[in-house]
C-alpha positions in Angstrom: 142.3 45.5 -29.4 142.9 48.7 -27.4 140.3 49.8 -24.9 140.1 53.6 -24.3 139.4 53.2 -20.6 142.7 51.3 -20.0 145.3 54.1 -20.1 148.9 53.4 -19.5 151.7 55.9 -18.6 155.2 54.8 -19.5 158.0 56.5 -17.6 161.7 55.9 -18.2 160.3 54.5 -21.5 163.5 54.0 -23.5 162.7 52.8 -27.0 159.3 51.6 -25.9 159.5 47.8 -25.3 157.1 48.0 -22.3 154.7 50.2 -24.2 154.7 47.9 -27.2 153.8 45.0 -24.9 151.1 47.0 -23.2 149.6 48.1 -26.5 149.6 44.5 -27.8 147.8 43.5 -24.6 145.1 46.1 -25.1 146.3 49.1 -23.2 146.3 52.6 -24.8 149.4 54.6 -24.0 148.5 58.1 -22.8 151.9 59.5 -22.1 155.6 58.6 -22.1 158.6 60.1 -20.4 162.2 59.5 -21.6 165.2 61.8 -21.2 167.4 60.3 -23.9 166.7 62.1 -27.2 167.5 59.1 -29.5 165.3 56.7 -27.5 162.5 59.3 -27.4 162.7 59.6 -31.2 162.4 55.8 -31.5 159.4 55.8 -29.2 157.7 58.6 -31.2 158.3 56.8 -34.5 156.8 53.6 -33.3 154.0 55.0 -31.1 152.5 57.7 -33.3 150.0 59.9 -31.6 151.4 59.3 -28.1 152.9 62.4 -26.4 156.4 61.8 -25.2 158.2 64.2 -22.8 161.9 64.3 -23.5 163.0 65.9 -20.2 164.4 65.3 -16.8 161.6 63.4 -14.9 162.3 65.4 -11.7 161.0 68.5 -13.5 157.8 67.0 -14.8 154.4 67.4 -13.1 152.3 64.4 -14.3 149.0 66.1 -13.5 149.8 68.8 -16.0 149.7 66.2 -18.8 147.2 63.6 -17.5 143.5 64.2 -16.6 142.2 61.8 -14.0 143.7 58.5 -12.9 145.2 56.2 -15.5 144.8 52.4 -15.3 148.5 51.7 -15.0 151.8 53.4 -14.6 154.9 51.4 -15.7 158.6 51.7 -16.3 162.1 50.8 -15.4 164.2 53.5 -13.8 167.9 53.5 -14.9 169.6 50.7 -13.0 173.3 51.1 -13.3 173.7 51.1 -9.5 171.6 48.0 -9.1 173.2 45.9 -11.8 175.4 42.9 -10.6 177.7 43.6 -13.6 178.6 47.1 -12.3 180.8 46.9 -9.2 182.2 50.4 -9.4 179.0 52.3 -8.8 176.9 49.7 -7.0 176.3 51.7 -3.9 173.4 53.5 -2.4 175.1 56.8 -3.2 174.5 56.2 -7.0 172.1 58.9 -8.0 170.4 56.6 -10.5 169.3 54.5 -7.6 167.2 57.4 -6.3 165.2 57.6 -9.5 162.8 54.9 -8.3 161.6 57.6 -5.9 160.4 59.5 -9.0 158.5 56.4 -10.0 156.8 56.3 -6.6 156.0 60.0 -7.0 154.3 59.5 -10.3 152.2 56.6 -8.8 151.4 58.6 -5.7 150.3 61.7 -7.7 148.4 59.9 -10.5 146.8 57.1 -8.3 146.6 54.5 -11.0 144.8 51.2 -10.3 148.0 49.3 -11.0 151.7 49.9 -11.5 154.5 47.8 -13.0 158.1 48.4 -11.9 160.9 46.7 -13.8 164.6 46.5 -13.1 167.7 44.2 -13.2 167.8 41.0 -11.2 170.7 42.5 -9.2 168.2 44.8 -7.3 167.1 41.7 -5.3 170.5 41.4 -3.6 171.4 45.1 -3.5 171.9 46.2 0.1 171.3 42.5 1.1 167.7 42.8 0.0 166.9 45.9 1.9 166.4 48.0 -1.3 163.5 45.8 -2.5 162.0 46.0 1.1 162.3 49.8 0.9 160.6 50.0 -2.5 157.7 47.8 -1.2 157.4 50.0 1.9 157.2 53.1 -0.3 154.3 51.7 -2.2 152.6 50.3 0.8 152.7 53.8 2.4 150.7 55.2 -0.6 148.2 52.4 -0.6 149.5 49.7 -2.9 149.9 46.0 -2.3 152.9 44.5 -4.2 154.1 41.2 -5.7 157.6 40.8 -7.1 159.4 38.1 -9.0 162.4 37.6 -11.3 161.2 36.4 -14.7 163.1 34.8 -17.5 162.2 36.1 -20.9 162.7 32.7 -22.5 159.8 31.4 -20.4 157.5 33.7 -22.3 158.3 33.2 -25.9 161.3 35.4 -26.2 164.4 33.7 -27.8 166.7 35.0 -25.1 167.7 33.9 -21.6 167.1 37.4 -20.1 166.3 37.7 -16.5 164.5 40.8 -15.1 163.0 41.8 -11.8 159.3 42.9 -11.9 157.2 44.3 -9.1 153.4 44.6 -9.8 151.2 46.6 -7.4 147.6 47.7 -7.2 145.3 49.6 -4.9 142.1 47.6 -5.7 142.6 44.7 -3.4 143.8 42.1 -5.9 146.3 39.4 -5.1 148.4 39.4 -8.3 150.1 36.3 -9.6 152.6 36.4 -12.4 151.7 34.6 -15.7 152.5 30.9 -16.1 155.6 29.9 -18.1 155.4 28.6 -21.6 156.9 25.1 -22.0 158.3 25.7 -25.5 161.5 27.7 -25.8 162.2 29.6 -29.1 165.8 29.1 -30.3 168.2 31.6 -32.0 167.9 29.7 -35.2 164.1 29.9 -35.2 164.3 33.6 -34.4 166.8 34.9 -37.0 167.5 32.2 -39.7 165.3 34.0 -42.3 167.2 37.2 -42.0 169.8 38.1 -44.7 173.4 37.0 -44.7 175.7 39.8 -43.9 179.4 40.6 -43.5 181.5 42.6 -41.0 180.5 46.2 -41.1 177.6 45.9 -43.5 175.0 48.7 -43.6 171.9 47.9 -45.5 168.7 49.8 -44.8 166.6 47.1 -46.5 167.1 43.6 -47.8 164.8 40.7 -48.8 164.2 37.9 -46.4 166.1 34.7 -47.1 163.1 32.4 -46.6 159.5 32.7 -47.7 157.0 33.6 -45.0 155.2 30.4 -45.5 158.3 28.4 -44.7 159.4 30.0 -41.5 158.2 29.1 -38.0 155.6 30.8 -35.9 158.0 33.2 -34.1 159.5 34.6 -37.3 156.0 34.8 -38.9 154.9 36.9 -35.9 157.9 39.2 -36.2 157.3 39.6 -40.0 153.5 40.2 -39.7 153.6 43.8 -40.7 156.8 43.9 -42.7 157.7 42.8 -46.3 161.5 43.2 -45.9 164.3 43.1 -43.4 165.2 46.6 -42.3 168.2 48.0 -40.4 170.6 45.3 -41.3 173.4 47.2 -39.6 176.5 45.5 -38.3 179.4 47.1 -36.3 182.7 47.0 -38.1 185.3 45.1 -36.1 189.0 45.1 -36.8 190.3 42.3 -39.0 192.2 40.7 -36.0 188.9 40.5 -34.1 187.2 38.6 -37.0 190.2 36.2 -37.1 189.5 35.5 -33.4 185.8 34.8 -34.2 186.8 32.0 -36.6 188.2 30.0 -33.7 185.0 30.1 -31.7 182.3 27.4 -32.1 178.7 27.8 -31.1 178.3 28.2 -27.3 182.0 29.0 -26.8 183.6 32.2 -25.7 187.0 33.9 -25.7 188.6 30.9 -24.1 188.5 29.1 -27.5 190.8 31.8 -29.0 194.5 30.8 -29.2 196.4 32.5 -26.4 198.8 34.2 -28.8 195.9 36.0 -30.5 194.9 37.6 -27.1 198.2 39.2 -26.3 196.7 42.7 -26.3 194.8 41.8 -23.1 196.9 42.5 -20.0 195.3 39.6 -18.2 192.8 37.4 -20.2 191.6 35.9 -17.0 189.8 39.1 -16.2 187.7 38.7 -19.4 184.0 38.3 -18.7 182.5 34.9 -19.7 180.2 36.8 -22.1 183.0 38.3 -24.2 183.4 36.8 -27.7 180.4 34.5 -27.2 179.1 32.8 -30.3 175.4 32.2 -30.0 174.2 28.6 -29.9 171.6 28.3 -32.7 169.7 25.5 -31.0 168.7 27.3 -27.8 167.6 30.8 -26.7 170.3 33.5 -26.9 172.4 34.7 -24.0 171.6 38.2 -22.7 172.3 40.7 -25.4 172.3 43.9 -23.2 175.8 44.9 -24.4 175.9 42.9 -27.6 178.2 45.3 -29.4 180.7 45.8 -26.5 180.7 42.1 -25.6 181.2 41.2 -29.3 178.5 38.6 -29.4 179.0 36.5 -32.6 176.4 35.3 -35.1 176.0 31.5 -34.8 176.9 30.7 -38.4 178.7 33.9 -39.7 182.0 35.4 -38.5 180.6 38.8 -37.5 178.7 40.6 -34.8 174.9 40.7 -34.6 173.0 43.1 -36.8 170.5 45.6 -35.4 167.6 43.5 -36.8 168.9 40.3 -35.4 169.3 41.8 -32.0 165.9 43.3 -32.2 164.4 39.9 -33.1 166.2 38.3 -30.1 164.5 40.9 -28.0 161.1 40.2 -29.6 160.8 43.6 -31.4 158.8 43.0 -34.6 160.4 43.8 -37.9 158.2 46.9 -38.5 159.7 48.5 -35.4 162.5 50.8 -36.4 165.1 52.5 -34.3 166.3 56.1 -34.4 169.8 57.4 -33.7 173.4 56.5 -34.4 174.3 52.8 -34.6 175.8 52.9 -31.1 172.6 54.6 -29.7 170.4 52.0 -31.5 172.4 49.1 -30.1 172.1 50.6 -26.6 168.3 51.1 -27.0 167.8 47.5 -28.0 170.1 46.1 -25.2 168.3 48.2 -22.6 164.8 47.3 -23.6 162.3 45.1 -21.9 161.3 42.4 -24.4 157.9 43.3 -25.7 156.6 39.7 -25.6 157.6 39.4 -21.9 155.9 42.7 -21.2 152.8 41.7 -23.1 152.4 38.5 -21.0 152.5 40.5 -17.8 150.1 43.1 -19.0 147.6 40.5 -20.2 147.7 38.9 -16.8 147.0 42.2 -15.1 144.1 42.8 -17.4 142.5 39.5 -16.2 141.9 41.0 -12.8 
């Protein structure tokens, strides 16, 4: 239940994974900022009534849109320069790295009680740890004590081994501790087994679920709570030779299971990332799905890539949450998002203080 006196401001909001988690925890979203037009449309569709500014954050005066101090400011500045997977632009000259200063500016000008800063795990080793120290100092200079930790989404009910860096700060003298882990891990099979069977390149806006609601597990029931059908069953079309490669890969295996003669178009297969051509293991949480189209992650039982709805489920977006934009834009929005269930756990813990 939302409380009017707990207002949250979501900057660098993307599709709205953090906002959905905040709303489910009981925080009312007062404003969102997102430069990408497709992601902003997705946010608006799923957060009706919330003003979203689709603009360059450096041009936005937060006080022109917010009266008084909100309860919390949260967001995840673009992190290409911090990511361990990006070696070409992982320097302190990457302009995206400077966007965290905009986050600090919003916190400084709005003076919320709390903030939540989210990023990739790679930020912890960037500049040998000096970047995190710098961020902490920035917040200390404006009156905020901080606590930071790398959390794994699978520890909080998300069917995915996704690791993200979180820093939580407040100016009200509270010593924050991150929420306790859940013992039970939700598997890929529990997460998506009731979704419709599909083929390579299928595009179905709506299809019936394969399994009755009463016969699915708790996770799928939660995802289906406000939906009577599976929507956005959209699968990228791969070339036939790619599908032939898929057939050689068993659950948990990757490109190394493909016969060498079928990989001759690669100049050097040894340069392939371990996440390429990965078939999901149905019995455990998914691998990270950030680039699930580009990496060609494979459905555990069917020889095809993941559908939009399946990827959304693995990120803990409920089935009534629908994405706007081209298929490529939608896939990117899902891959970039903070899992709402992970966000909800953190916001609920903040509210206990």
